[in-house]
C-alpha positions as CSV (number, residue, x, y, z in Angstrom):
1,M,-81.9,-8.6,-15.3
2,T,-85.2,-7.4,-13.7
3,R,-84.8,-7.6,-9.9
4,F,-86.8,-4.5,-9.3
5,A,-89.4,-5.1,-12.0
6,G,-92.6,-3.3,-11.6
7,Q,-91.3,-1.7,-8.6
8,V,-90.6,2.4,-8.0
9,A,-87.5,3.9,-6.4
10,L,-87.2,7.5,-5.1
11,I,-83.8,8.8,-5.0
12,T,-82.4,12.1,-3.3
13,G,-79.3,13.6,-4.6
14,A,-80.1,12.1,-8.2
15,S,-78.4,14.6,-10.6
16,S,-74.8,13.3,-10.1
17,G,-72.5,10.7,-8.5
18,I,-73.5,7.9,-7.1
19,G,-77.2,8.9,-6.9
20,A,-77.4,9.2,-10.8
21,A,-75.8,6.0,-11.1
22,L,-78.2,4.4,-8.9
23,A,-80.8,5.8,-10.9
24,R,-79.5,4.0,-14.0
25,E,-78.6,0.9,-12.6
26,L,-82.3,0.6,-10.9
27,A,-83.8,1.6,-14.3
28,R,-81.7,-1.4,-15.8
29,Q,-83.1,-3.8,-13.5
30,G,-86.3,-2.9,-14.3
31,A,-87.8,-0.2,-12.1
32,N,-89.5,2.9,-12.4
33,V,-87.7,6.3,-10.8
34,A,-88.3,9.3,-9.2
35,L,-85.4,11.5,-9.2
36,L,-85.0,14.3,-6.5
37,A,-82.2,17.2,-6.5
38,R,-82.4,20.6,-6.6
39,R,-80.7,20.7,-10.4
40,R,-83.7,20.5,-12.4
41,E,-81.3,20.6,-15.8
42,R,-79.4,17.7,-14.6
43,L,-82.6,15.5,-13.8
44,A,-84.3,16.0,-17.0
45,A,-81.5,14.9,-18.9
46,L,-81.2,12.0,-16.7
47,A,-84.9,11.1,-17.1
48,D,-84.2,11.7,-21.2
49,E,-81.6,8.8,-20.8
50,I,-83.4,6.7,-18.7
51,E,-86.8,6.9,-20.7
52,A,-84.9,6.1,-23.9
53,H,-84.2,2.9,-22.4
54,G,-87.6,2.0,-21.8
55,R,-88.3,3.1,-18.1
56,R,-90.6,5.5,-16.7
57,A,-88.7,8.6,-14.9
58,L,-90.0,11.3,-12.9
59,V,-88.3,14.9,-12.5
60,L,-88.6,16.2,-8.6
61,A,-86.7,19.5,-8.2
62,A,-86.6,19.7,-4.4
63,D,-84.4,20.7,-1.9
64,V,-84.5,18.2,1.4
65,T,-83.3,20.9,3.7
66,V,-86.8,22.6,3.1
67,D,-89.4,21.3,5.1
68,G,-92.4,20.0,3.2
69,E,-90.5,19.4,-0.1
70,V,-89.6,15.8,0.3
71,E,-93.4,15.4,1.3
72,R,-94.2,16.9,-1.7
73,A,-91.9,14.9,-4.1
74,V,-93.3,11.8,-2.4
75,A,-96.9,12.3,-3.0
76,A,-96.2,13.3,-6.5
77,T,-94.4,10.0,-6.8
78,Q,-97.3,8.2,-5.4
79,A,-100.3,10.3,-7.9
80,T,-97.3,9.5,-10.5
81,F,-96.7,5.6,-10.1
82,G,-99.4,4.5,-7.6
83,R,-96.7,2.8,-5.0
84,L,-93.0,3.3,-3.7
85,D,-91.0,0.4,-3.2
86,V,-87.4,1.9,-2.6
87,V,-86.4,5.0,-1.2
88,I,-82.6,6.2,-0.8
89,A,-81.6,8.8,0.9
90,N,-78.5,9.9,-1.2
91,A,-78.4,13.6,-0.8
92,G,-75.2,15.0,0.9
93,F,-72.0,17.1,0.7
94,G,-69.0,17.4,3.2
95,V,-67.9,20.3,5.0
96,V,-64.2,20.2,5.9
97,G,-61.6,22.1,8.0
98,P,-60.1,22.4,11.4
99,V,-62.5,23.1,14.0
100,E,-60.9,26.2,14.8
101,R,-61.6,27.6,11.3
102,L,-65.0,26.6,11.3
103,T,-68.2,28.0,12.6
104,L,-71.6,27.0,14.5
105,D,-73.3,27.5,11.2
106,D,-70.7,25.5,9.3
107,Y,-71.8,22.4,11.6
108,R,-75.5,23.6,11.3
109,R,-75.3,23.6,7.5
110,Q,-73.7,20.1,7.0
111,F,-76.3,18.6,9.5
112,E,-79.4,20.2,7.9
113,T,-78.6,18.2,4.5
114,N,-76.6,15.5,5.9
115,V,-78.6,14.5,8.8
116,F,-81.9,16.4,8.9
117,G,-82.1,15.8,5.2
118,V,-82.0,12.0,5.6
119,L,-84.6,12.4,8.3
120,R,-87.2,14.3,6.2
121,T,-86.6,11.7,3.4
122,V,-87.2,8.9,6.3
123,Q,-90.5,10.4,7.7
124,A,-92.0,11.6,4.4
125,A,-91.4,8.1,3.1
126,L,-92.6,5.9,5.8
127,G,-95.9,5.2,5.0
128,P,-95.8,4.2,1.6
129,L,-92.6,2.1,2.3
130,K,-94.4,0.2,5.2
131,A,-97.6,-0.5,2.9
132,A,-95.0,-1.8,0.3
133,R,-93.1,-3.8,3.0
134,G,-90.1,-1.8,0.8
135,R,-86.7,-1.3,1.4
136,L,-85.1,2.3,2.8
137,V,-81.3,2.8,1.8
138,I,-79.6,5.5,3.6
139,L,-76.1,6.5,2.4
140,G,-73.5,6.8,5.0
141,S,-69.9,6.8,4.3
142,V,-66.7,5.2,5.4
143,A,-65.9,8.2,7.1
144,G,-68.9,7.3,9.3
145,H,-66.5,4.6,11.2
146,I,-63.5,6.5,10.9
147,A,-62.6,10.2,11.1
148,T,-59.7,11.9,10.0
149,P,-58.4,15.5,11.2
150,G,-59.7,18.4,9.3
151,S,-63.5,16.0,8.9
152,S,-64.9,16.8,11.9
153,P,-68.2,18.0,10.3
154,Y,-68.5,15.5,7.6
155,A,-67.4,12.7,10.2
156,M,-70.3,13.6,12.5
157,S,-72.8,13.6,10.4
158,K,-71.8,10.2,9.0
159,F,-71.5,8.7,12.4
160,A,-75.2,10.2,12.9
161,V,-76.8,8.5,10.5
162,R,-75.0,5.0,11.1
163,G,-76.8,5.3,14.2
164,L,-80.4,6.0,12.6
165,A,-80.0,3.4,10.1
166,E,-79.1,1.0,13.2
167,A,-81.6,1.9,15.2
168,L,-84.4,2.2,12.6
169,G,-83.2,-1.2,11.1
170,H,-84.6,-2.6,14.6
171,E,-87.5,-0.3,14.6
172,L,-89.0,-0.9,11.1
173,A,-88.0,-4.6,10.9
174,P,-91.9,-5.9,12.1
175,S,-93.2,-3.7,9.6
176,G,-91.4,-5.3,6.9
177,V,-89.2,-2.4,5.7
178,S,-85.7,-3.3,5.5
179,V,-82.7,-0.9,6.1
180,T,-79.5,-0.8,4.5
181,L,-76.5,1.1,5.7
182,I,-74.5,2.0,2.7
183,S,-71.1,3.2,3.2
184,P,-68.8,4.2,0.3
185,G,-65.1,4.8,0.6
186,F,-63.4,6.8,-2.5
187,V,-66.3,6.9,-5.5
188,E,-66.5,9.0,-8.8
189,S,-68.3,11.9,-7.8
190,E,-68.8,15.9,-7.5
191,I,-68.6,15.9,-3.5
192,R,-64.9,16.9,-3.5
193,Q,-65.9,20.1,-5.9
194,V,-68.4,21.3,-3.5
195,D,-67.2,23.8,-1.1
196,N,-68.6,24.2,2.7
197,A,-71.5,26.5,1.8
198,G,-72.4,23.8,-0.9
199,A,-71.3,25.5,-3.9
200,F,-70.5,23.3,-7.0
201,H,-66.9,24.4,-8.4
202,T,-66.2,22.6,-11.7
203,E,-62.7,23.9,-11.9
204,A,-61.8,22.0,-8.7
205,P,-59.2,19.1,-9.0
206,E,-59.8,16.0,-7.7
207,P,-57.8,15.4,-4.6
208,V,-58.1,11.7,-4.4
209,P,-55.7,9.8,-6.6
210,A,-57.3,7.9,-9.5
211,W,-56.3,4.5,-8.7
212,L,-58.4,4.8,-5.7
213,L,-61.5,6.3,-7.1
214,V,-64.1,3.3,-8.3
215,P,-66.4,4.2,-10.9
216,A,-69.9,5.3,-9.9
217,A,-71.6,2.8,-12.5
218,R,-69.2,-0.1,-10.6
219,A,-70.4,1.1,-7.1
220,A,-74.0,1.6,-8.3
221,R,-74.2,-2.1,-9.0
222,S,-72.7,-3.4,-5.6
223,I,-75.2,-1.0,-3.7
224,V,-77.9,-2.3,-5.8
225,R,-77.1,-5.9,-5.2
226,A,-77.0,-5.3,-1.1
227,I,-80.6,-3.4,-2.1
228,A,-82.2,-6.6,-3.3
229,R,-80.8,-9.0,-0.8
230,R,-82.1,-6.5,2.1
231,R,-78.2,-6.3,3.9
232,R,-78.0,-4.3,6.8
233,E,-74.9,-2.9,5.7
234,A,-72.7,-2.7,2.5
235,I,-69.2,-0.9,2.4
236,I,-68.4,-0.1,-0.8
237,T,-64.8,-0.4,-2.2
238,G,-62.2,-2.6,-1.3
239,H,-60.1,-0.2,0.6
240,G,-63.3,1.2,2.3
241,K,-63.8,-2.4,3.5
242,L,-60.0,-2.6,4.7
243,A,-60.2,0.4,6.6
244,V,-63.5,-0.7,8.8
245,L,-62.2,-3.9,9.2
246,L,-59.1,-2.5,10.7
247,Q,-61.1,0.1,12.4
248,R,-63.2,-2.5,14.1
249,H,-60.5,-4.8,15.2
250,A,-57.4,-2.7,15.3
251,P,-58.7,0.8,16.2
252,W,-55.0,1.6,17.9
253,L,-53.4,0.8,14.6
254,V,-55.6,3.2,12.9
255,A,-55.4,6.0,15.0
256,T,-51.4,5.4,14.8
257,G,-51.4,5.2,11.2
258,I,-53.5,8.5,10.7
259,R,-50.9,10.1,13.0
260,V,-47.8,8.7,11.9
261,A,-48.7,9.6,8.5
262,G,-50.2,12.8,8.8
263,L,-53.4,11.9,7.2
264,R,-55.9,14.6,6.7
265,S,-58.9,15.1,5.0
266,R,-59.4,17.0,1.6
267,P,-59.0,20.5,1.6
268,E,-62.0,22.4,0.7
269,P,-62.2,23.9,-3.1
270,V,-61.2,27.5,-3.3
271,R,-63.6,29.6,-3.8
272,R,-62.9,31.9,-6.9
């Protein structure tokens, strides 16, 4: 399959999870990829893997929370490949906990990555995307539709990017740029091993039952299909689709279920 043959895709948060899986899937479908994240060694290993299968990969060690770094990454992508057709704003993490235990800095840290990091990516890439009549992809979450106790920072950030994606979909349509919001449910990822300060804990157990987790490669296939079709939104995972459907048509039932069942966000990985 070569849906994206000859095209160039830039992916933020490409060092693991959904971002890495998207890089592999887009390369499989013919795209050259620019890989952006903070962990250069992870990106280098992924780039070697992609290039071994005949596509080109550019490693871009950058932080979406730092002004100017995404702009330099976009410029390097254009200098290397000569174009930019798909931009996936995927970088993010989750701050969790009850509001009385969180500080304003916790909320600021969450928004700096999940909201302003997305916005930095959008603003840096708009010019080349308009020139290519390309595709902008924003990673939201089912948590951008349904908020659970203990998830207020993360849910707020994902509600915010859902609003951003909706507004940009209208705003960019005249220029030929499509905007696709991706709202995953539980997908294999390292996000649940990252604490509120953004530190990764390799020893932290996966709090989500294995039967609920969708493999990242399978999720990536669904996401890339939605990108190719220029879908407005794609909700990934069956449980995610059901949850959002119920929230849209029977929000009282969802609220009752959350309270009666005592559902809460995952715990923060313990700092050791």
